[in-house]
C-alpha positions as CSV (number, residue, x, y, z in Angstrom):
1,M,-40.4,50.9,15.8
2,S,-42.7,50.7,18.9
3,V,-45.1,48.0,19.8
4,M,-48.6,48.6,18.4
5,R,-52.0,47.2,19.5
6,F,-54.6,45.9,17.0
7,T,-58.2,44.9,17.9
8,G,-60.6,43.0,15.7
9,A,-63.8,41.1,16.0
10,N,-61.9,37.9,15.4
11,S,-58.3,36.9,14.9
12,R,-58.6,37.1,11.1
13,E,-59.7,40.7,11.2
14,A,-56.9,41.6,13.7
15,M,-54.3,40.0,11.5
16,R,-55.6,41.9,8.5
17,Q,-55.1,45.1,10.3
18,V,-51.5,44.0,11.3
19,R,-50.6,43.2,7.6
20,A,-52.2,46.5,6.4
21,A,-50.2,48.5,9.0
22,L,-46.9,46.7,9.3
23,G,-46.7,44.4,6.3
24,D,-46.2,40.7,5.9
25,E,-42.9,40.7,7.9
26,A,-44.5,42.0,11.1
27,L,-43.6,40.3,14.4
28,I,-46.5,39.0,16.5
29,L,-45.6,39.5,20.1
30,A,-48.8,38.5,21.9
31,N,-52.6,38.0,21.5
32,R,-55.5,37.6,23.8
33,H,-59.4,37.7,23.8
34,T,-61.0,40.8,25.2
35,E,-64.5,42.2,25.4
36,E,-64.1,43.9,22.0
37,G,-62.8,40.7,20.3
38,V,-59.2,39.7,19.7
39,E,-56.3,41.9,20.7
40,V,-52.9,41.5,19.0
41,L,-49.6,43.1,20.0
42,A,-47.2,43.5,17.0
43,M,-44.2,45.4,15.7
44,A,-42.4,45.8,12.4
45,D,-39.3,43.6,11.9
46,P,-36.4,45.9,12.9
47,G,-34.3,44.3,10.2
48,E,-36.8,45.1,7.4
49,S,-38.1,48.4,6.1
50,A,-41.6,49.4,7.2
51,A,-44.5,48.2,5.2
52,P,-45.9,50.7,2.6
53,G,-49.0,51.2,4.7
54,T,-47.2,52.3,7.8
55,P,-47.1,55.9,8.7
56,A,-43.3,55.9,8.7
57,S,-43.2,54.8,5.1
58,A,-46.0,57.0,3.7
59,P,-44.9,59.5,1.1
60,S,-44.5,63.0,2.5
61,S,-46.6,64.4,-0.3
62,S,-49.6,62.3,0.6
63,A,-52.3,63.6,2.7
64,P,-52.1,62.2,6.2
65,Q,-54.4,59.2,6.5
66,P,-56.0,58.6,9.9
67,P,-55.4,55.2,11.2
68,P,-58.3,52.6,11.2
69,P,-60.6,53.0,14.0
70,S,-59.4,49.8,15.6
71,L,-55.7,50.6,15.3
72,A,-54.0,52.9,17.8
73,P,-50.2,53.3,18.4
74,L,-49.2,52.6,21.9
75,A,-47.3,55.9,21.9
76,E,-50.4,57.8,21.2
77,P,-53.4,55.8,22.4
78,A,-56.9,56.9,21.7
79,E,-57.5,56.9,25.5
80,P,-54.6,57.9,27.8
81,A,-52.7,54.9,28.9
82,L,-51.5,54.6,32.5
83,P,-47.8,55.3,33.0
84,D,-47.2,51.8,34.4
85,E,-48.8,50.2,31.4
86,R,-46.7,52.3,29.0
87,E,-43.4,51.5,30.8
88,A,-44.3,47.8,30.9
89,F,-44.9,47.7,27.1
90,Q,-41.6,49.6,26.5
91,A,-39.7,47.2,28.7
92,M,-41.2,44.2,27.0
93,S,-40.3,45.7,23.6
94,A,-36.7,46.2,24.6
95,R,-36.4,42.7,26.0
96,L,-37.9,41.1,22.9
97,L,-35.5,43.0,20.7
98,S,-32.6,41.9,22.8
99,E,-33.7,38.2,22.6
100,M,-34.2,38.4,18.9
101,Q,-30.7,39.8,18.4
102,E,-29.3,37.0,20.6
103,M,-31.2,34.4,18.6
104,R,-29.9,35.7,15.3
105,S,-26.3,35.7,16.7
106,L,-26.8,32.1,17.8
107,L,-28.1,31.0,14.5
108,A,-25.2,32.7,12.7
109,A,-22.7,31.0,14.9
110,Q,-24.4,27.6,14.3
111,R,-24.3,28.2,10.6
112,G,-20.5,28.9,10.9
113,E,-20.0,25.8,13.0
114,A,-21.9,23.7,10.4
115,S,-19.5,24.8,7.7
116,T,-16.6,23.4,9.7
117,P,-16.1,19.7,9.4
118,P,-16.4,17.6,12.6
119,R,-13.1,16.8,14.3
120,E,-13.2,13.1,13.4
121,Q,-13.9,14.0,9.8
122,R,-10.9,16.4,9.7
123,L,-8.5,13.9,11.3
124,A,-9.8,11.2,8.9
125,E,-9.1,13.5,6.0
126,W,-5.6,14.2,7.3
127,L,-4.8,10.5,7.5
128,R,-6.2,9.9,4.0
129,E,-4.2,12.7,2.5
130,S,-1.0,11.5,4.3
131,G,-1.4,8.1,2.6
132,F,-3.1,6.0,5.3
133,S,-5.9,3.6,4.4
134,R,-9.5,3.9,5.6
135,T,-9.0,0.7,7.6
136,V,-6.1,2.1,9.6
137,S,-7.8,5.4,10.0
138,E,-11.0,3.9,11.4
139,E,-8.9,1.8,13.9
140,V,-6.9,4.9,15.0
141,L,-10.0,7.2,15.4
142,A,-12.1,4.6,17.1
143,G,-10.8,5.8,20.5
144,L,-11.0,9.5,19.8
145,P,-11.6,11.1,23.2
146,D,-14.4,13.8,23.6
147,S,-12.1,15.9,25.8
148,L,-9.3,16.2,23.2
149,S,-8.3,19.9,22.6
150,P,-7.5,21.2,19.1
151,D,-3.9,21.8,20.2
152,G,-3.5,18.2,21.2
153,E,-5.0,16.6,18.1
154,E,-1.7,16.2,16.2
155,A,0.2,14.7,19.2
156,W,-2.7,12.3,19.9
157,L,-2.9,11.2,16.3
158,A,0.9,10.6,16.1
159,S,0.9,8.6,19.3
160,R,-2.0,6.4,18.1
161,L,-0.2,5.7,14.8
162,A,3.1,5.1,16.5
163,A,1.6,2.5,18.8
164,R,0.5,0.5,15.8
165,L,4.0,0.6,14.1
166,P,6.3,-2.2,15.2
167,V,9.9,-0.8,15.3
168,E,13.1,-2.2,16.7
169,E,14.5,0.8,18.4
170,D,17.7,-0.9,19.7
171,E,20.2,-1.4,16.9
172,L,22.3,-3.6,19.1
173,A,19.5,-6.1,19.3
174,L,20.4,-7.0,15.7
175,L,24.1,-6.3,15.7
176,D,24.7,-8.3,18.9
177,S,22.8,-11.4,17.6
178,S,24.4,-14.2,15.7
179,G,23.3,-16.3,12.8
180,I,22.4,-15.8,9.1
181,V,20.3,-13.0,7.8
182,A,19.1,-13.0,4.2
183,L,18.0,-9.7,2.5
184,V,15.1,-10.5,0.2
185,G,13.0,-8.3,-2.0
186,P,12.3,-7.2,-5.6
187,T,14.9,-6.0,-8.0
188,G,16.3,-2.5,-7.5
189,V,15.2,-1.9,-3.9
190,G,18.8,-1.6,-2.7
191,K,19.6,-5.0,-1.2
192,T,23.3,-5.0,-2.1
193,T,24.1,-1.6,-0.7
194,T,22.1,-2.3,2.4
195,A,24.0,-5.6,2.9
196,A,27.3,-3.7,2.7
197,K,26.0,-1.1,5.2
198,L,24.9,-3.8,7.6
199,A,28.2,-5.7,7.2
200,A,30.1,-2.5,7.9
201,R,28.1,-1.8,11.1
202,F,28.8,-5.4,12.3
203,V,32.6,-5.0,11.6
204,M,32.7,-1.7,13.4
205,R,31.3,-3.4,16.5
206,H,32.7,-6.9,16.5
207,G,35.7,-6.8,14.0
208,S,36.2,-8.4,10.6
209,D,36.9,-11.9,11.9
210,S,33.2,-12.5,12.8
211,V,31.3,-11.6,9.6
212,A,31.0,-12.9,6.0
213,L,29.0,-11.8,2.9
214,V,27.2,-14.2,0.5
215,S,25.7,-13.2,-2.8
216,T,23.3,-15.4,-4.7
217,D,22.8,-12.7,-7.4
218,G,24.3,-14.2,-10.6
219,F,21.9,-12.5,-13.0
220,R,23.1,-8.9,-12.9
221,I,26.4,-8.3,-14.6
222,G,29.0,-7.6,-12.0
223,A,26.7,-8.2,-9.1
224,H,29.2,-10.5,-7.3
225,E,32.0,-8.1,-8.1
226,Q,30.1,-5.1,-6.6
227,L,29.7,-7.0,-3.3
228,R,33.2,-8.3,-3.4
229,I,34.6,-4.7,-3.6
230,Y,32.7,-3.9,-0.4
231,A,34.0,-7.1,1.2
232,E,37.6,-6.2,0.4
233,L,37.2,-2.7,1.8
234,L,35.9,-4.2,5.0
235,G,38.4,-7.1,5.1
236,I,35.8,-9.8,5.2
237,P,35.3,-12.8,3.0
238,M,32.7,-12.9,0.3
239,H,31.2,-16.0,-1.3
240,G,29.2,-16.3,-4.4
241,L,26.4,-18.8,-5.0
242,D,24.5,-19.8,-8.1
243,L,20.8,-19.5,-8.0
244,D,20.3,-23.2,-7.9
245,Q,22.9,-23.9,-5.2
246,P,21.6,-24.3,-1.6
247,L,23.2,-22.2,1.2
248,E,24.3,-25.3,3.0
249,A,26.9,-25.7,0.3
250,L,28.9,-23.0,2.1
251,Q,28.4,-24.5,5.5
252,T,32.0,-25.4,6.0
253,A,33.3,-22.1,4.8
254,L,31.0,-20.1,7.1
255,A,31.4,-22.3,10.1
256,D,33.7,-19.8,12.0
257,R,31.7,-16.7,11.2
258,R,29.3,-15.4,13.8
259,F,27.3,-13.2,11.5
260,V,26.5,-14.0,7.8
261,I,24.7,-11.6,5.5
262,V,23.2,-13.1,2.3
263,D,22.4,-10.7,-0.6
264,T,19.8,-12.6,-2.6
265,V,18.9,-12.1,-6.2
266,G,16.2,-9.6,-6.8
267,M,13.0,-11.1,-8.1
268,S,9.6,-9.7,-8.9
269,Q,7.0,-10.5,-6.3
270,R,5.1,-12.2,-9.0
271,D,7.9,-14.6,-9.9
272,R,7.1,-18.1,-8.9
273,R,10.8,-18.8,-8.3
274,V,10.7,-16.7,-5.1
275,I,9.5,-19.7,-3.1
276,D,12.4,-21.8,-4.5
277,Q,14.9,-19.1,-3.7
278,L,13.8,-18.9,-0.1
279,A,13.6,-22.7,0.2
280,R,17.3,-23.0,-0.8
281,L,18.3,-20.7,2.1
282,K,17.1,-23.4,4.5
283,G,19.3,-26.2,5.6
284,G,22.0,-26.3,8.3
285,A,21.9,-23.2,10.4
286,P,18.5,-21.3,10.6
287,V,18.2,-18.3,8.3
288,R,16.4,-15.1,9.3
289,P,14.9,-13.4,6.2
290,L,14.6,-9.6,6.1
291,L,12.4,-8.0,3.6
292,V,13.9,-4.8,2.0
293,L,11.2,-2.4,1.1
294,N,11.6,0.7,-1.2
295,A,10.0,3.6,0.6
296,A,9.4,5.3,-2.7
297,S,7.3,2.4,-4.2
298,Q,3.7,2.8,-5.1
299,P,1.2,1.7,-2.5
300,E,-0.2,-1.1,-4.7
301,A,3.4,-2.4,-5.3
302,L,4.2,-2.4,-1.6
303,E,1.0,-4.3,-0.8
304,E,1.8,-6.9,-3.4
305,V,5.5,-7.2,-2.4
306,I,4.6,-7.7,1.3
307,T,1.8,-10.2,0.7
308,N,3.6,-12.3,-1.9
309,Y,6.9,-12.5,-0.1
310,R,5.3,-13.4,3.2
311,Q,3.3,-16.1,1.5
312,A,6.4,-17.4,-0.3
313,A,8.3,-17.5,3.1
314,R,5.5,-19.5,4.7
315,A,5.4,-21.9,1.8
316,A,9.2,-22.4,2.2
317,G,8.7,-23.1,5.9
318,M,10.1,-19.7,7.1
319,R,8.8,-16.7,9.0
320,L,9.1,-13.3,7.4
321,D,8.4,-10.8,10.2
322,D,11.0,-8.1,9.9
323,C,11.9,-5.5,7.3
324,L,14.5,-2.9,6.3
325,I,13.4,0.4,4.7
326,S,15.5,1.6,1.8
327,K,15.6,4.8,-0.2
328,H,13.9,6.7,2.6
329,D,15.4,9.9,1.2
330,E,13.7,9.4,-2.2
331,A,10.2,8.9,-0.8
332,G,7.6,11.6,-1.5
333,R,5.3,10.2,1.2
334,L,5.9,7.7,4.0
335,G,2.2,7.2,4.8
336,P,1.5,4.4,2.3
337,L,4.6,2.4,3.5
338,L,3.8,2.8,7.2
339,D,0.2,1.9,6.5
340,A,1.2,-1.3,4.8
341,L,3.6,-2.1,7.7
342,M,0.9,-1.6,10.3
343,R,-1.7,-3.7,8.5
344,H,0.7,-6.6,8.0
345,G,2.5,-6.3,11.3
346,L,6.0,-6.1,9.8
347,R,8.6,-4.8,12.3
348,V,11.1,-2.1,11.1
349,L,14.7,-2.9,12.0
350,L,16.7,-0.2,10.2
351,V,16.2,2.6,7.7
352,A,18.6,3.4,4.8
353,H,18.4,7.1,3.7
354,G,21.4,7.4,1.3
355,Q,24.2,5.7,-0.6
356,R,27.0,6.2,1.9
357,V,28.4,3.1,3.6
358,P,28.0,2.7,6.5
359,E,26.6,6.1,7.6
360,D,23.3,6.1,5.8
361,L,21.7,3.3,7.8
362,V,20.0,4.3,11.0
363,V,17.5,3.3,13.6
364,M,14.3,5.4,13.6
365,D,11.7,5.2,16.3
366,A,8.0,5.0,15.5
367,P,7.1,8.6,16.5
368,M,9.8,10.0,14.2
369,L,8.5,8.0,11.2
370,V,4.9,8.8,11.9
371,S,5.7,12.6,12.3
372,Q,7.4,12.5,8.9
373,A,4.4,10.8,7.4
374,L,1.9,13.2,8.8
375,A,3.9,16.2,7.6
376,V,3.3,15.4,3.9
377,R,-0.3,15.5,2.6
378,N,-1.6,14.7,-0.8
379,P,-5.3,14.6,-1.6
380,S,-5.0,11.6,-4.0
381,V,-7.3,8.6,-3.1
382,R,-5.9,5.2,-2.5
383,P,-7.7,1.9,-3.4
384,E,-8.9,-0.1,-0.5
385,P,-8.7,-3.9,0.1
386,P,-11.9,-5.9,0.0
387,A,-14.2,-4.9,2.9
388,A,-14.4,-8.4,4.5
389,A,-10.6,-8.9,4.4
390,A,-10.0,-5.4,5.7
391,L,-12.4,-5.9,8.6
392,L,-10.8,-9.2,9.6
393,L,-7.2,-8.0,9.4
394,G,-8.2,-4.7,11.0
395,Q,-9.7,-6.5,14.0
396,G,-6.5,-8.6,14.3
397,R,-4.3,-5.5,14.2
398,R,-6.5,-3.7,16.8
399,L,-6.3,-6.7,19.1
400,A,-2.6,-6.9,18.7
401,T,-2.1,-3.3,19.6
402,L,-4.3,-3.6,22.7
403,L,-2.4,-6.7,23.8
404,A,1.0,-5.1,23.2
405,T,0.0,-2.1,25.3
406,L,-1.4,-4.3,28.1
407,R,1.8,-6.4,28.2
408,E,3.9,-3.3,28.3
409,R,2.0,-1.3,30.9
410,V,0.3,-3.8,33.2
411,P,2.6,-5.9,35.5
412,G,1.9,-9.6,35.1
413,F,-0.2,-9.3,32.0
414,S,2.3,-11.2,29.9
415,A,2.1,-14.1,32.3
416,L,-1.7,-13.9,32.3
417,D,-1.6,-14.0,28.5
418,Q,0.5,-17.1,28.6
419,A,-2.0,-18.7,31.0
420,W,-4.9,-17.9,28.6
421,Q,-3.0,-19.7,25.8
422,L,-3.2,-22.9,27.9
423,A,-6.9,-23.0,26.9
424,A,-5.7,-24.7,23.7
425,V,-4.2,-27.5,25.8
426,P,-6.4,-30.5,26.6
427,P,-8.4,-29.8,29.8
428,T,-6.8,-32.7,31.6
429,L,-3.4,-31.0,31.3
430,Q,-4.5,-27.4,31.9
431,A,-4.2,-27.4,35.7
432,Q,-0.8,-29.1,35.6
433,R,0.5,-26.7,33.0
434,L,-0.9,-23.7,35.0
435,V,0.9,-24.7,38.2
436,A,4.2,-25.0,36.2
437,L,3.7,-21.6,34.6
438,L,2.9,-19.9,38.0
439,D,6.0,-21.4,39.5
440,K,8.1,-20.1,36.6
441,V,6.8,-16.6,36.5
442,R,6.5,-15.7,40.2
443,P,7.3,-12.0,40.5
444,G,9.3,-11.0,43.6
445,G,9.1,-7.9,45.8
446,G,6.2,-5.4,46.0
447,S,3.2,-6.0,48.4
448,R,0.4,-8.5,48.8
449,V,-3.3,-7.9,49.3
450,W,-4.6,-10.9,51.2
451,M,-8.3,-11.4,50.3
452,S,-10.8,-13.1,52.5
453,R,-10.4,-16.8,53.1
454,A,-14.2,-17.3,52.9
455,R,-15.8,-18.4,49.7
456,V,-17.3,-15.8,47.4
457,R,-21.1,-15.7,47.8
458,G,-22.8,-18.3,45.6
459,E,-19.4,-19.8,44.4
460,A,-17.2,-22.7,45.4
461,W,-14.0,-20.7,45.4
462,S,-12.4,-17.9,47.3
463,Q,-11.1,-14.7,45.7
464,P,-7.5,-15.1,44.7
465,D,-5.0,-12.8,46.4
466,L,-3.6,-9.7,44.7
467,R,0.0,-8.8,44.0
468,L,1.3,-5.2,43.9
469,D,4.7,-4.3,42.3
470,T,7.2,-2.0,43.9
471,A,5.5,1.1,42.5
472,G,2.1,0.0,43.9
473,Q,0.7,-1.0,40.6
474,W,-1.6,-4.0,40.5
475,S,-0.4,-7.2,38.9
476,A,-2.6,-9.0,36.5
477,L,-1.3,-12.3,37.7
478,P,-3.3,-13.4,40.8
479,V,-2.4,-15.9,43.6
480,L,-4.8,-18.8,43.8
481,Q,-5.7,-19.5,47.5
482,H,-6.0,-23.2,47.1
483,L,-2.3,-23.4,46.0
484,A,-1.1,-21.6,49.2
485,P,-0.3,-23.4,52.5
486,A,-3.1,-23.8,55.0
487,G,-1.7,-21.9,58.1
488,E,-1.5,-18.1,58.3
489,L,2.2,-18.0,59.3
490,E,3.0,-20.6,56.6
491,R,1.3,-18.4,54.0
492,L,3.2,-15.4,55.0
493,S,6.5,-17.3,54.9
494,A,5.7,-18.8,51.5
495,A,4.9,-15.3,50.1
496,E,8.2,-13.9,51.4
497,R,10.1,-16.7,49.9
498,E,9.1,-15.5,46.4
499,G,10.7,-12.1,47.3
500,D,10.9,-9.7,50.2
501,L,7.5,-7.9,50.4
502,E,7.2,-4.3,51.5
503,A,3.7,-4.6,53.0
504,H,0.9,-7.0,53.7
505,L,-2.7,-5.9,53.4
506,M,-4.8,-8.3,55.5
507,A,-8.5,-9.2,55.2
508,G,-8.6,-9.7,59.0
509,L,-6.5,-9.1,62.1
510,P,-3.4,-11.4,62.0
511,G,-2.8,-13.6,64.9
512,R,-0.3,-13.0,67.7
513,E,2.4,-15.1,66.1
514,A,1.9,-13.6,62.7
515,R,2.0,-10.0,64.2
516,A,5.2,-10.9,65.9
517,W,6.7,-12.4,62.7
518,L,5.8,-9.3,60.7
519,S,7.2,-7.0,63.4
520,Q,10.5,-9.0,63.6
521,R,10.9,-8.8,59.8
522,G,10.1,-5.1,59.8
523,R,7.1,-5.5,57.4
524,D,4.4,-2.9,57.1
525,W,0.8,-4.2,57.4
526,V,-2.8,-3.1,57.7
527,A,-5.7,-5.2,58.7
528,Q,-9.3,-4.6,57.7
529,V,-11.5,-5.5,60.8
530,R,-15.1,-5.4,61.9
531,S,-16.7,-2.4,63.7
532,T,-17.2,-4.7,66.7
533,Q,-13.4,-5.3,67.1
534,R,-12.5,-4.5,70.7
535,V,-9.4,-2.5,71.6
536,E,-8.1,-0.6,74.6
537,F,-8.3,3.2,74.5
538,E,-7.3,5.4,77.4
539,G,-7.5,2.4,79.8
540,E,-11.0,1.3,78.7
541,R,-11.9,-1.6,76.4
542,Q,-14.2,-0.4,73.6
543,T,-15.4,-1.3,70.1
544,L,-14.0,0.6,67.1
545,A,-17.5,1.8,66.2
546,S,-17.8,3.5,69.6
547,L,-14.4,5.2,69.2
548,M,-15.2,7.1,66.0
549,A,-16.1,10.3,68.0
550,A,-12.7,10.2,69.7
551,M,-10.7,9.8,66.6
552,S,-8.7,12.7,65.0
553,P,-9.9,13.5,61.4
554,R,-7.4,13.3,58.6
555,Q,-7.2,15.0,55.2
556,P,-10.0,13.6,52.9
557,R,-9.1,11.7,49.8
558,T,-10.9,11.5,46.5
559,L,-11.1,8.3,44.5
560,R,-13.2,6.2,42.2
561,W,-15.1,3.4,43.9
562,R,-17.2,0.9,42.0
563,G,-17.7,3.3,39.1
564,R,-18.5,6.5,41.0
565,E,-16.6,9.5,42.3
566,A,-16.3,9.3,46.1
567,R,-14.6,11.1,49.0
568,L,-12.9,9.1,51.7
569,N,-13.1,10.7,55.1
570,L,-10.5,9.2,57.5
571,A,-9.9,9.5,61.2
572,A,-7.5,7.7,63.5
573,C,-6.4,7.3,67.1
574,A,-3.8,5.2,69.1
575,V,-5.1,2.0,70.6
576,S,-3.7,-1.3,71.8
577,L,-5.0,-4.9,72.0
578,G,-4.1,-5.4,75.6
579,H,-1.4,-4.9,78.2
580,D,0.5,-7.9,77.0
581,E,0.7,-6.6,73.4
582,P,4.4,-5.7,72.7
583,S,3.7,-2.8,70.3
584,G,1.0,-0.2,70.0
585,L,-1.5,0.0,67.2
586,R,-3.4,2.8,65.4
587,A,-7.1,2.4,64.7
588,W,-8.5,3.9,61.5
589,A,-12.1,4.6,60.5
590,G,-13.0,5.4,56.9
591,E,-16.3,6.7,55.5
592,L,-16.8,6.6,51.7
593,V,-19.2,9.3,50.7
594,D,-20.7,9.9,47.2
595,A,-19.0,13.0,45.9
596,Y,-22.2,14.4,44.4
597,S,-25.0,13.4,46.7
598,G,-23.1,13.1,50.0
599,R,-24.7,9.7,50.6
600,L,-22.7,7.3,52.8
601,L,-21.5,4.4,50.6
602,K,-19.3,2.3,53.0
603,R,-17.8,2.5,56.5
604,T,-14.6,0.5,57.2
605,F,-12.3,0.1,60.1
606,W,-8.6,-0.9,60.1
607,L,-5.8,-1.6,62.6
608,A,-2.2,-1.0,61.7
609,P,1.1,-0.7,63.6
610,E,1.7,2.7,65.2
611,T,5.1,2.9,63.5
612,L,3.4,2.9,60.0
613,R,2.2,6.6,60.3
614,G,2.1,8.3,56.9
615,R,2.5,5.1,54.9
616,T,-0.9,3.9,56.0
617,V,-3.3,5.9,53.8
618,P,-2.1,4.6,50.4
619,L,-2.5,1.0,51.7
620,L,-6.0,1.7,53.0
621,V,-7.0,3.2,49.6
622,T,-5.6,0.2,47.8
623,Q,-7.5,-2.2,50.0
624,L,-10.8,-0.3,49.5
625,A,-10.3,-0.4,45.7
626,A,-9.9,-4.2,45.9
627,D,-13.3,-4.6,47.5
628,G,-15.0,-4.8,44.1
629,L,-12.8,-7.7,42.8
630,P,-14.9,-10.6,44.0
631,A,-18.0,-9.4,42.1
632,L,-16.1,-8.7,39.0
633,T,-14.2,-12.1,39.2
634,R,-17.5,-13.9,39.6
635,R,-18.9,-12.2,36.5
636,A,-15.8,-13.0,34.4
637,N,-15.7,-16.6,35.7
638,R,-19.3,-17.2,34.5
639,R,-18.6,-15.6,31.1
640,L,-15.6,-17.8,30.6
641,A,-17.6,-20.9,31.7
642,E,-20.2,-20.1,29.0
643,A,-17.5,-19.5,26.3
644,D,-15.4,-22.6,27.2
645,P,-17.3,-25.1,29.4
646,G,-14.4,-27.6,29.3
647,M,-11.7,-25.2,30.7
648,A,-10.1,-26.3,34.0
649,P,-11.7,-24.5,37.0
650,S,-8.3,-23.3,38.3
651,L,-7.3,-21.8,34.9
652,R,-10.7,-20.2,34.5
653,L,-10.4,-18.6,38.0
654,T,-6.9,-17.4,37.2
655,L,-8.1,-15.6,34.1
656,A,-11.2,-14.2,35.7
657,A,-9.4,-12.8,38.7
658,G,-6.6,-11.4,36.5
659,L,-9.0,-9.6,34.1
660,A,-11.1,-8.3,37.0
661,T,-7.9,-6.8,38.4
662,V,-6.9,-5.1,35.1
663,A,-10.4,-3.7,34.7
664,T,-10.5,-2.2,38.2
665,Q,-7.0,-0.7,37.7
666,L,-7.9,0.8,34.3
667,E,-11.1,2.3,35.7
668,A,-9.3,4.1,38.5
669,S,-6.2,5.2,36.7
670,E,-5.9,8.8,35.4
671,E,-2.6,8.3,33.5
672,A,-2.6,9.1,29.8
673,W,-1.9,5.6,28.7
674,A,-4.8,4.2,30.7
675,L,-7.2,6.8,29.3
676,S,-6.2,5.9,25.8
677,L,-6.4,2.2,26.5
678,R,-9.9,2.6,28.0
679,G,-11.1,4.2,24.8
680,D,-9.6,1.5,22.7
681,L,-11.1,-1.3,24.8
682,L,-14.6,0.3,24.9
683,A,-14.5,0.6,21.1
684,L,-14.6,-3.2,21.0
685,L,-18.1,-3.1,22.5
686,A,-21.3,-2.3,20.6
687,G,-22.7,1.1,21.3
688,K,-21.2,3.9,23.4
689,K,-20.2,2.6,26.8
690,R,-18.9,4.5,29.8
691,G,-15.6,3.4,31.3
692,S,-16.9,1.4,34.3
693,A,-15.1,-1.6,35.5
694,E,-17.9,-3.8,34.3
695,A,-17.7,-2.5,30.8
696,L,-13.9,-2.7,30.7
697,L,-14.1,-6.3,32.0
698,E,-16.5,-7.2,29.2
699,A,-14.1,-5.6,26.7
700,L,-11.1,-7.5,28.1
701,L,-13.1,-10.7,27.8
702,Q,-14.0,-9.9,24.2
703,L,-10.3,-9.1,23.5
704,G,-9.1,-12.5,24.8
705,L,-11.9,-14.5,23.2
706,A,-11.5,-12.8,19.8
707,R,-7.7,-13.2,20.0
708,E,-8.2,-16.9,20.5
709,A,-10.6,-17.2,17.6
710,L,-8.3,-15.3,15.2
711,R,-5.3,-17.4,16.4
712,E,-7.3,-20.6,15.6
713,L,-8.1,-19.3,12.2
714,G,-4.5,-18.4,11.5
715,T,-5.4,-15.5,9.4
716,V,-3.4,-12.8,10.9
717,G,0.1,-14.3,11.2
718,R,2.5,-12.9,13.7
719,E,1.2,-9.3,14.3
720,G,1.6,-9.6,18.1
721,L,-1.1,-12.2,18.7
722,Y,1.3,-14.9,19.7
């Protein structure tokens, strides 16, 4: 169908002609005012049949009807059209047809996409059908990255769940310990068989002279005898206790046994005597209770067992933090059990998956258990705990997971975490306790970034120094300058006494004695200096700024600097400080340029020993990255002062500098664990935040302050918060 022109006295008349000729589905391509009135260009919808009034649809038997006087097909105009005009209309017609086809394809694709659930909804459905609660699902999906590919969804989901599941992956951690463990739990969960398996494992490792079995189960017929048979096969003693007898009645008989396993009587989680039973286990040597959980139990029953037994243990003055999973081979789904363990923070020690003694008792790591849980899906809906309780406990679990990752991945964070807990100590004791803690946890080796001795602008303190571990990773535990000796050489010596350092990154050129001391000990060093620093180059004394043109360029480096992508252009040349200087130096100039706009962000100069060569550039990049620490530390210090005005200044500065260091490192790191941790931390903040160091610092502050608030409330229990 070609484009047709219609002319009318007004737009209404022109549109009447269009409808008469092409029908109601006609496409209006253009309109304009002319001397004759209003001109409209239109064509029939190529997807629809022509209107009855069009010449193409007129019955062949009808007499041909002439078109209205004002209607003339472009192909046969009343007056001959110019060739250029005809070609222009044909080109416009072809282009419009092509655009309409593209638009229809786009709309069809959008309708197809709309029928596919969003990725977050699909993953949430997967978790729900695998048996995980809405609370855990929301925690897991809170850090869902935008760049995650469909092929990586399962691995990402499994890793997120595994990070929330406490598991003891080293069997020897239990078997090489000593003391009394008591297997507790409801009737029929497999405590007696599990006790026999555990005893057999201990005998296989340490011999039969070190272990003993104790049974308090006098209710079931033959319960003592069942455990006694296992004991005879293993060649170990077995002692029976009545329910009302305390464990200390066997103190003399068990004195020479390194490992004692107590098989307690099975009681319903609703039985009030559970507290009494656990209380009788106390006295004499400490007892470690282990909750045995049936993997095949209903979700509601698991929730009730864990809650009531932990409450009973606390009422009896004990901590119930570990569990053993029984009947793993009988479970239809593992998701409900793992969900309960995550929400309550129970650690899995061993998994029993059969009746054989001792073979069917194994250690399973968290990824294996999570993969098994995700492999089984059932669309049944689980009941949820009350919203307020779920929110509070979910926040506690999220904080615990973040803290555990920080302790594991960031050097020195465990010590920084211990320092934060000093906030609960009276302010008059905080500084003293902090000094004792810093003396106790001094990490050795690595390198030291010496910050400027001058006070930070607007503050009464200087930026603490930064430690690096042997892999070059930043330590969260800073070095307070006011605790270091006054002299330069004395500070260097004190730092080396903590452990031999590989390199010293100086905030200014070290003095002659310090340079000689560093050279004598074979230490690498770089010094950030002013552009006006004078050196000798080819027999002339010049400033570093004037030497830039004579320096040889080096390979540019890309890095993140203060929240933006930047390129570091480096150049260097050999210089000296004078004829009496024993060793040569190399001068370095660095220009940081915005990677997108090309704007110069910063120009810096360094001096380093000539012998350093290829080891210099990583040190220069590290020192540049540390430039933003004073501003971040000042921000964190003021936020902590608002949150806790009574905190000792030295403790507050330690926490502020440590958190600023962690935020800077997380912003710059491209490792998978850092990317995941960034997402989790930013999820603590309201609204969508980009992963700048400032936003990460705010999230770390909220993490610590929220942890302290929950710890004060005592609502979450162990769960990694202590």
